[in-house]
N, C-alpha and C positions, 0 to 999 in steps of 0.2 A: 863789896860793891853794893850800892843802894838800888833797890828796885822801885819802880813806879808804874802804876796802871794809867794808861793814856786812853781817853775816850776819843774816838776818831770821828767826831761830828763833821768837821770840814771835809774830810775824805768821803764820808757818806753822802753829803749833799752834792758834792761834785760828781761822784760815781752815779748817783741817781738823778742827776740834773734837776735838782729842786732847791728851793731856798730854805733858809732856816725857818721862816714863817710857815712854809708849806709842810716841812717836817713836823713842826709844832702842831699844826692842824691835824695831820694824819695820825700822829702818835699820842695826841692829847698830853704832851709834855710842854710846860710853859716855855714860851719863846725866850724869855730872859735866862732860864736855866740852860737851854741849849746854847745860847749865845755865850754865856759865861764858860761853858765847857769848851766851846770852839776856840775861845780866846785864852784858855788856860787860866781863867780867873776863878774857877770852881774846881775843887779837888775831890768832890764826891758825887756819886750818882747812885740812885737806888736800883735794886734789882727790878722793880716794877717798871722803871723808866727804860731800862735795857730791854725788857720784855716787850714793852709797847713800841719801841723803836724797831725792834726785830720784826714784830708783827706788821707794823705799818709798811716796812720796806721789803717784806717777804724774805727776811734773812734767816738762814738756818745754821750758820756758823758764827758763834759769838766773837770769834777773832776778827770778823769784819767790823765789829763795833768797838771792841776794846783790845788793847795790846799791853803786855807786860814788857817794860823796857829797863835797861840798866842805865844809870846816870853816872857820868864821870865829869866832874867840873863843868856842869852845864851842858854837856854833850849827850844827846840821846843816841842809843845804838838800836837801829831798826834793821832786823834781818842782816846783821853784819855790816851795815852801812852807817857811817858816822854822819850825823846831821846836827847842825847847831840850832 
């Protein structure tokens, strides 16, 4: 089974009721990078970006930002729930 790290930018902005632009401003991470992560068009993130996002949103558990998922034929498995 193949593993993939997912950065949960969309979930973070919804949970904190802020826009990508506001998250960019608060975290000092480029808006374009956050947008690419949110849209699945970017496959990497630096530890410093994770740290800045965590600090900006007062997050203490990294699992709120990233998640390790199993992939099967394009299906992600999040907490035993199958999502397309």
